[in-house]
KOLKOL-481450 format. One record per residue (C-alpha): residue number from 1; x, y, z; residue in three letters. Coordinates in steps of 0.25 Angstrom, whole numbers. Each point is the difference from the previous one (the first is absolute). Example, Ala and Ser with C-alpha at 12.3 -4.5 7.8 and 13.67 -1.06 7.14 Angstrom:
<nodes>
<node><i>1</i><east>49</east><north>-18</north><up>31</up><aa>ala</aa></node>
<node><i>2</i><east>6</east><north>14</north><up>-2</up><aa>ser</aa></node>
</nodes>
This chain:
<nodes>
<node><i>1</i><east>80</east><north>0</north><up>-63</up><aa>met</aa></node>
<node><i>2</i><east>-7</east><north>-1</north><up>13</up><aa>ala</aa></node>
<node><i>3</i><east>-14</east><north>6</north><up>1</up><aa>leu</aa></node>
<node><i>4</i><east>-1</east><north>13</north><up>6</up><aa>glu</aa></node>
<node><i>5</i><east>-12</east><north>5</north><up>8</up><aa>leu</aa></node>
<node><i>6</i><east>-2</east><north>14</north><up>3</up><aa>tyr</aa></node>
<node><i>7</i><east>-9</east><north>0</north><up>12</up><aa>ala</aa></node>
<node><i>8</i><east>-2</east><north>3</north><up>15</up><aa>his</aa></node>
<node><i>9</i><east>-3</east><north>-11</north><up>10</up><aa>pro</aa></node>
<node><i>10</i><east>-12</east><north>8</north><up>7</up><aa>phe</aa></node>
<node><i>11</i><east>-7</east><north>2</north><up>-13</up><aa>ser</aa></node>
<node><i>12</i><east>-12</east><north>-10</north><up>-2</up><aa>ser</aa></node>
<node><i>13</i><east>2</east><north>-1</north><up>-15</up><aa>tyr</aa></node>
<node><i>14</i><east>14</east><north>-2</north><up>2</up><aa>cys</aa></node>
<node><i>15</i><east>-3</east><north>-11</north><up>10</up><aa>gln</aa></node>
<node><i>16</i><east>-10</east><north>-6</north><up>-10</up><aa>lys</aa></node>
<node><i>17</i><east>12</east><north>-3</north><up>-9</up><aa>val</aa></node>
<node><i>18</i><east>9</east><north>-4</north><up>11</up><aa>leu</aa></node>
<node><i>19</i><east>-10</east><north>-11</north><up>4</up><aa>val</aa></node>
<node><i>20</i><east>1</east><north>-5</north><up>-15</up><aa>ala</aa></node>
<node><i>21</i><east>15</east><north>0</north><up>0</up><aa>leu</aa></node>
<node><i>22</i><east>1</east><north>-6</north><up>14</up><aa>tyr</aa></node>
<node><i>23</i><east>-10</east><north>-11</north><up>-4</up><aa>glu</aa></node>
<node><i>24</i><east>10</east><north>-5</north><up>-10</up><aa>asn</aa></node>
<node><i>25</i><east>13</east><north>4</north><up>6</up><aa>gly</aa></node>
<node><i>26</i><east>3</east><north>8</north><up>-12</up><aa>thr</aa></node>
<node><i>27</i><east>13</east><north>8</north><up>1</up><aa>pro</aa></node>
<node><i>28</i><east>0</east><north>15</north><up>-2</up><aa>phe</aa></node>
<node><i>29</i><east>8</east><north>12</north><up>4</up><aa>gln</aa></node>
<node><i>30</i><east>-7</east><north>11</north><up>9</up><aa>trp</aa></node>
<node><i>31</i><east>0</east><north>14</north><up>-5</up><aa>arg</aa></node>
<node><i>32</i><east>-5</east><north>7</north><up>13</up><aa>met</aa></node>
<node><i>33</i><east>-8</east><north>12</north><up>-3</up><aa>leu</aa></node>
<node><i>34</i><east>3</east><north>9</north><up>12</up><aa>ala</aa></node>
<node><i>35</i><east>2</east><north>15</north><up>3</up><aa>pro</aa></node>
<node><i>36</i><east>14</east><north>-3</north><up>4</up><aa>glu</aa></node>
<node><i>37</i><east>3</east><north>-5</north><up>-14</up><aa>asp</aa></node>
<node><i>38</i><east>-4</east><north>10</north><up>-10</up><aa>pro</aa></node>
<node><i>39</i><east>9</east><north>-6</north><up>-11</up><aa>glu</aa></node>
<node><i>40</i><east>-8</east><north>-13</north><up>0</up><aa>thr</aa></node>
<node><i>41</i><east>-13</east><north>8</north><up>0</up><aa>tyr</aa></node>
<node><i>42</i><east>5</east><north>8</north><up>-12</up><aa>gln</aa></node>
<node><i>43</i><east>3</east><north>-13</north><up>-8</up><aa>thr</aa></node>
<node><i>44</i><east>-13</east><north>-5</north><up>4</up><aa>phe</aa></node>
<node><i>45</i><east>-7</east><north>13</north><up>-5</up><aa>ala</aa></node>
<node><i>46</i><east>7</east><north>-1</north><up>-13</up><aa>gly</aa></node>
<node><i>47</i><east>-4</east><north>-15</north><up>-2</up><aa>leu</aa></node>
<node><i>48</i><east>-15</east><north>3</north><up>3</up><aa>trp</aa></node>
<node><i>49</i><east>-4</east><north>15</north><up>-1</up><aa>pro</aa></node>
<node><i>50</i><east>-13</east><north>-4</north><up>7</up><aa>met</aa></node>
<node><i>51</i><east>8</east><north>-1</north><up>13</up><aa>lys</aa></node>
<node><i>52</i><east>-9</east><north>-11</north><up>5</up><aa>arg</aa></node>
<node><i>53</i><east>7</east><north>-12</north><up>6</up><aa>phe</aa></node>
<node><i>54</i><east>4</east><north>-12</north><up>0</up><aa>pro</aa></node>
<node><i>55</i><east>7</east><north>-1</north><up>-13</up><aa>val</aa></node>
<node><i>56</i><east>8</east><north>-12</north><up>-5</up><aa>leu</aa></node>
<node><i>57</i><east>12</east><north>1</north><up>-9</up><aa>val</aa></node>
<node><i>58</i><east>4</east><north>-13</north><up>-8</up><aa>asp</aa></node>
<node><i>59</i><east>12</east><north>4</north><up>-8</up><aa>gly</aa></node>
<node><i>60</i><east>-5</east><north>10</north><up>-10</up><aa>gly</aa></node>
<node><i>61</i><east>-15</east><north>-2</north><up>3</up><aa>arg</aa></node>
<node><i>62</i><east>-7</east><north>9</north><up>10</up><aa>val</aa></node>
<node><i>63</i><east>-13</east><north>-6</north><up>6</up><aa>val</aa></node>
<node><i>64</i><east>-9</east><north>9</north><up>8</up><aa>pro</aa></node>
<node><i>65</i><east>-13</east><north>-3</north><up>8</up><aa>glu</aa></node>
<node><i>66</i><east>0</east><north>-11</north><up>10</up><aa>ala</aa></node>
<node><i>67</i><east>-10</east><north>-10</north><up>-7</up><aa>thr</aa></node>
<node><i>68</i><east>8</east><north>1</north><up>-13</up><aa>thr</aa></node>
<node><i>69</i><east>13</east><north>-2</north><up>7</up><aa>ile</aa></node>
<node><i>70</i><east>-6</east><north>-13</north><up>6</up><aa>ile</aa></node>
<node><i>71</i><east>-5</east><north>-5</north><up>-13</up><aa>glu</aa></node>
<node><i>72</i><east>13</east><north>4</north><up>-6</up><aa>tyr</aa></node>
<node><i>73</i><east>8</east><north>-8</north><up>10</up><aa>leu</aa></node>
<node><i>74</i><east>-9</east><north>-12</north><up>-3</up><aa>gly</aa></node>
<node><i>75</i><east>3</east><north>0</north><up>-14</up><aa>ile</aa></node>
<node><i>76</i><east>15</east><north>4</north><up>0</up><aa>his</aa></node>
<node><i>77</i><east>5</east><north>-5</north><up>13</up><aa>his</aa></node>
<node><i>78</i><east>-10</east><north>-11</north><up>4</up><aa>pro</aa></node>
<node><i>79</i><east>3</east><north>-7</north><up>13</up><aa>gly</aa></node>
<node><i>80</i><east>-7</east><north>-13</north><up>7</up><aa>pro</aa></node>
<node><i>81</i><east>-12</east><north>8</north><up>4</up><aa>val</aa></node>
<node><i>82</i><east>-9</east><north>4</north><up>-11</up><aa>ser</aa></node>
<node><i>83</i><east>-8</east><north>12</north><up>4</up><aa>leu</aa></node>
<node><i>84</i><east>-9</east><north>1</north><up>-12</up><aa>leu</aa></node>
<node><i>85</i><east>-7</east><north>-13</north><up>-5</up><aa>pro</aa></node>
<node><i>86</i><east>3</east><north>-4</north><up>-14</up><aa>ser</aa></node>
<node><i>87</i><east>-15</east><north>-3</north><up>-3</up><aa>glu</aa></node>
<node><i>88</i><east>-7</east><north>12</north><up>-5</up><aa>pro</aa></node>
<node><i>89</i><east>-12</east><north>0</north><up>8</up><aa>ala</aa></node>
<node><i>90</i><east>7</east><north>-2</north><up>13</up><aa>ala</aa></node>
<node><i>91</i><east>10</east><north>11</north><up>-4</up><aa>ala</aa></node>
<node><i>92</i><east>-12</east><north>9</north><up>-2</up><aa>leu</aa></node>
<node><i>93</i><east>-5</east><north>-3</north><up>14</up><aa>asp</aa></node>
<node><i>94</i><east>14</east><north>4</north><up>6</up><aa>val</aa></node>
<node><i>95</i><east>0</east><north>13</north><up>-8</up><aa>arg</aa></node>
<node><i>96</i><east>-14</east><north>3</north><up>4</up><aa>ser</aa></node>
<node><i>97</i><east>4</east><north>-1</north><up>15</up><aa>met</aa></node>
<node><i>98</i><east>13</east><north>7</north><up>-2</up><aa>asp</aa></node>
<node><i>99</i><east>-8</east><north>12</north><up>-6</up><aa>arg</aa></node>
<node><i>100</i><east>-10</east><north>-1</north><up>12</up><aa>phe</aa></node>
<node><i>101</i><east>11</east><north>2</north><up>10</up><aa>phe</aa></node>
<node><i>102</i><east>7</east><north>11</north><up>-8</up><aa>asp</aa></node>
<node><i>103</i><east>-13</east><north>8</north><up>-2</up><aa>asn</aa></node>
<node><i>104</i><east>-9</east><north>-3</north><up>12</up><aa>tyr</aa></node>
<node><i>105</i><east>10</east><north>-2</north><up>11</up><aa>ile</aa></node>
<node><i>106</i><east>13</east><north>7</north><up>-3</up><aa>ser</aa></node>
<node><i>107</i><east>-6</east><north>12</north><up>-8</up><aa>thr</aa></node>
<node><i>108</i><east>-9</east><north>5</north><up>12</up><aa>pro</aa></node>
<node><i>109</i><east>10</east><north>-4</north><up>10</up><aa>gln</aa></node>
<node><i>110</i><east>10</east><north>9</north><up>-6</up><aa>gln</aa></node>
<node><i>111</i><east>-10</east><north>11</north><up>-2</up><aa>lys</aa></node>
<node><i>112</i><east>-2</east><north>1</north><up>15</up><aa>leu</aa></node>
<node><i>113</i><east>15</east><north>0</north><up>3</up><aa>val</aa></node>
<node><i>114</i><east>2</east><north>11</north><up>-11</up><aa>phe</aa></node>
<node><i>115</i><east>-11</east><north>8</north><up>6</up><aa>asp</aa></node>
<node><i>116</i><east>5</east><north>-1</north><up>14</up><aa>ser</aa></node>
<node><i>117</i><east>13</east><north>7</north><up>-5</up><aa>met</aa></node>
<node><i>118</i><east>-7</east><north>12</north><up>-6</up><aa>arg</aa></node>
<node><i>119</i><east>-1</east><north>13</north><up>8</up><aa>pro</aa></node>
<node><i>120</i><east>-13</east><north>1</north><up>8</up><aa>glu</aa></node>
<node><i>121</i><east>-6</east><north>10</north><up>-10</up><aa>asp</aa></node>
<node><i>122</i><east>3</east><north>-9</north><up>-12</up><aa>lys</aa></node>
<node><i>123</i><east>-6</east><north>-13</north><up>6</up><aa>lys</aa></node>
<node><i>124</i><east>-11</east><north>-7</north><up>-8</up><aa>asp</aa></node>
<node><i>125</i><east>-10</east><north>-4</north><up>10</up><aa>ala</aa></node>
<node><i>126</i><east>-10</east><north>-6</north><up>-11</up><aa>thr</aa></node>
<node><i>127</i><east>11</east><north>-7</north><up>-7</up><aa>gly</aa></node>
<node><i>128</i><east>5</east><north>-6</north><up>13</up><aa>ala</aa></node>
<node><i>129</i><east>-14</east><north>-5</north><up>4</up><aa>ala</aa></node>
<node><i>130</i><east>-2</east><north>-6</north><up>-14</up><aa>asp</aa></node>
<node><i>131</i><east>14</east><north>-7</north><up>1</up><aa>ala</aa></node>
<node><i>132</i><east>-5</east><north>-6</north><up>14</up><aa>arg</aa></node>
<node><i>133</i><east>-13</east><north>-4</north><up>-6</up><aa>glu</aa></node>
<node><i>134</i><east>7</east><north>-7</north><up>-11</up><aa>met</aa></node>
<node><i>135</i><east>9</east><north>-8</north><up>9</up><aa>leu</aa></node>
<node><i>136</i><east>-12</east><north>-4</north><up>8</up><aa>asp</aa></node>
<node><i>137</i><east>-7</east><north>-5</north><up>-12</up><aa>thr</aa></node>
<node><i>138</i><east>13</east><north>-7</north><up>-5</up><aa>ala</aa></node>
<node><i>139</i><east>2</east><north>-7</north><up>13</up><aa>tyr</aa></node>
<node><i>140</i><east>-15</east><north>-5</north><up>0</up><aa>ala</aa></node>
<node><i>141</i><east>2</east><north>-5</north><up>-14</up><aa>trp</aa></node>
<node><i>142</i><east>13</east><north>-7</north><up>3</up><aa>leu</aa></node>
<node><i>143</i><east>-5</east><north>-6</north><up>13</up><aa>asp</aa></node>
<node><i>144</i><east>-11</east><north>-8</north><up>-8</up><aa>lys</aa></node>
<node><i>145</i><east>10</east><north>-3</north><up>-11</up><aa>thr</aa></node>
<node><i>146</i><east>11</east><north>-6</north><up>10</up><aa>met</aa></node>
<node><i>147</i><east>-10</east><north>-8</north><up>7</up><aa>ala</aa></node>
<node><i>148</i><east>3</east><north>-12</north><up>-8</up><aa>thr</aa></node>
<node><i>149</i><east>15</east><north>3</north><up>-5</up><aa>arg</aa></node>
<node><i>150</i><east>13</east><north>0</north><up>6</up><aa>lys</aa></node>
<node><i>151</i><east>7</east><north>9</north><up>-9</up><aa>trp</aa></node>
<node><i>152</i><east>-6</east><north>11</north><up>-9</up><aa>ala</aa></node>
<node><i>153</i><east>-5</east><north>-9</north><up>-11</up><aa>thr</aa></node>
<node><i>154</i><east>0</east><north>-14</north><up>7</up><aa>gly</aa></node>
<node><i>155</i><east>11</east><north>-9</north><up>5</up><aa>asp</aa></node>
<node><i>156</i><east>11</east><north>5</north><up>-7</up><aa>thr</aa></node>
<node><i>157</i><east>9</east><north>13</north><up>4</up><aa>phe</aa></node>
<node><i>158</i><east>0</east><north>9</north><up>-12</up><aa>ser</aa></node>
<node><i>159</i><east>3</east><north>14</north><up>-6</up><aa>leu</aa></node>
<node><i>160</i><east>-13</east><north>5</north><up>7</up><aa>ala</aa></node>
<node><i>161</i><east>5</east><north>-4</north><up>13</up><aa>asp</aa></node>
<node><i>162</i><east>13</east><north>7</north><up>-2</up><aa>cys</aa></node>
<node><i>163</i><east>-8</east><north>13</north><up>0</up><aa>gly</aa></node>
<node><i>164</i><east>-10</east><north>-4</north><up>10</up><aa>ala</aa></node>
<node><i>165</i><east>11</east><north>-2</north><up>11</up><aa>ala</aa></node>
<node><i>166</i><east>5</east><north>15</north><up>1</up><aa>pro</aa></node>
<node><i>167</i><east>-13</east><north>6</north><up>-4</up><aa>phe</aa></node>
<node><i>168</i><east>-8</east><north>-7</north><up>11</up><aa>leu</aa></node>
<node><i>169</i><east>11</east><north>2</north><up>9</up><aa>phe</aa></node>
<node><i>170</i><east>0</east><north>15</north><up>-1</up><aa>tyr</aa></node>
<node><i>171</i><east>-15</east><north>1</north><up>-2</up><aa>ala</aa></node>
<node><i>172</i><east>-2</east><north>-6</north><up>14</up><aa>asp</aa></node>
<node><i>173</i><east>9</east><north>11</north><up>5</up><aa>trp</aa></node>
<node><i>174</i><east>-7</east><north>11</north><up>-7</up><aa>thr</aa></node>
<node><i>175</i><east>-15</east><north>-4</north><up>1</up><aa>his</aa></node>
<node><i>176</i><east>-1</east><north>-12</north><up>10</up><aa>arg</aa></node>
<node><i>177</i><east>-6</east><north>-13</north><up>-6</up><aa>ile</aa></node>
<node><i>178</i><east>-13</east><north>-2</north><up>9</up><aa>asp</aa></node>
<node><i>179</i><east>0</east><north>-13</north><up>8</up><aa>thr</aa></node>
<node><i>180</i><east>-12</east><north>-4</north><up>-7</up><aa>lys</aa></node>
<node><i>181</i><east>8</east><north>-2</north><up>-12</up><aa>phe</aa></node>
<node><i>182</i><east>7</east><north>-13</north><up>6</up><aa>ala</aa></node>
<node><i>183</i><east>3</east><north>-6</north><up>-14</up><aa>asn</aa></node>
<node><i>184</i><east>8</east><north>13</north><up>-4</up><aa>val</aa></node>
<node><i>185</i><east>7</east><north>0</north><up>13</up><aa>ile</aa></node>
<node><i>186</i><east>4</east><north>-15</north><up>-1</up><aa>ala</aa></node>
<node><i>187</i><east>5</east><north>2</north><up>-14</up><aa>tyr</aa></node>
<node><i>188</i><east>8</east><north>12</north><up>4</up><aa>arg</aa></node>
<node><i>189</i><east>7</east><north>-9</north><up>11</up><aa>gln</aa></node>
<node><i>190</i><east>3</east><north>-10</north><up>-10</up><aa>arg</aa></node>
<node><i>191</i><east>6</east><north>10</north><up>-9</up><aa>leu</aa></node>
<node><i>192</i><east>9</east><north>5</north><up>12</up><aa>leu</aa></node>
<node><i>193</i><east>4</east><north>-14</north><up>3</up><aa>ala</aa></node>
<node><i>194</i><east>5</east><north>-3</north><up>-14</up><aa>arg</aa></node>
<node><i>195</i><east>15</east><north>1</north><up>1</up><aa>pro</aa></node>
<node><i>196</i><east>2</east><north>8</north><up>-13</up><aa>ser</aa></node>
<node><i>197</i><east>-9</east><north>11</north><up>6</up><aa>phe</aa></node>
<node><i>198</i><east>5</east><north>-1</north><up>14</up><aa>ala</aa></node>
<node><i>199</i><east>14</east><north>3</north><up>-5</up><aa>arg</aa></node>
<node><i>200</i><east>-6</east><north>12</north><up>-7</up><aa>ala</aa></node>
<node><i>201</i><east>-7</east><north>5</north><up>12</up><aa>val</aa></node>
<node><i>202</i><east>13</east><north>-2</north><up>8</up><aa>asp</aa></node>
<node><i>203</i><east>8</east><north>8</north><up>-10</up><aa>glu</aa></node>
<node><i>204</i><east>-10</east><north>12</north><up>1</up><aa>gly</aa></node>
<node><i>205</i><east>0</east><north>0</north><up>16</up><aa>arg</aa></node>
<node><i>206</i><east>11</east><north>10</north><up>1</up><aa>pro</aa></node>
<node><i>207</i><east>-9</east><north>10</north><up>-8</up><aa>tyr</aa></node>
<node><i>208</i><east>-13</east><north>-1</north><up>8</up><aa>arg</aa></node>
<node><i>209</i><east>2</east><north>14</north><up>6</up><aa>his</aa></node>
<node><i>210</i><east>-2</east><north>6</north><up>-14</up><aa>phe</aa></node>
<node><i>211</i><east>-15</east><north>-5</north><up>0</up><aa>phe</aa></node>
<node><i>212</i><east>-7</east><north>13</north><up>-1</up><aa>pro</aa></node>
<node><i>213</i><east>-12</east><north>-5</north><up>9</up><aa>leu</aa></node>
<node><i>214</i><east>9</east><north>-6</north><up>10</up><aa>gly</aa></node>
<node><i>215</i><east>4</east><north>-15</north><up>-1</up><aa>ala</aa></node>
<node><i>216</i><east>-8</east><north>-8</north><up>10</up><aa>pro</aa></node>
<node><i>217</i><east>8</east><north>-9</north><up>9</up><aa>asp</aa></node>
<node><i>218</i><east>-4</east><north>-13</north><up>-7</up><aa>arg</aa></node>
<node><i>219</i><east>1</east><north>-7</north><up>-13</up><aa>asp</aa></node>
</nodes>
């Protein structure tokens, strides 16, 4: 039975998994989550009541959460590209960077997006300012870290880069990466040039008008 992915192509966490799937050419069946298909959404909600996507279904196994899905694929559906090193210390480095991109790039970026969608009298000005400060701090740390690296943990593309790609993509739209962080900007460009992520970006292009802050006319 083919793998089924409940996802939307404009979602950053869905793109994180798509990059992993495309890196290895892993076949899967789309289960597009869209307003015009309430039946698919109802099925998805029944599989994962938290209603957070993506969710992977492999036969009778339901696998939520992007990082877990990528690790699951590496164990049960391995391909030519290993996204998590077999050596424990190297794997720990990858997981550490993966958490960095989740917690300190994606989380504050999404906070700013969600705050922009609130009515004026419900906006959280302090929370938004804190999120921008966190992103600037994260950009500064990442700029130093990437000074001697091609990918998140060195010379090898990994699980951490699968998340870095969409998170930095949308973070730069939300809170522009300052030009002084040249290493972050260069890393973001390398990620955009990676065929697996370039494919995910192209698949999301038709949905850019949904970006609450207004998608800029650039990748």
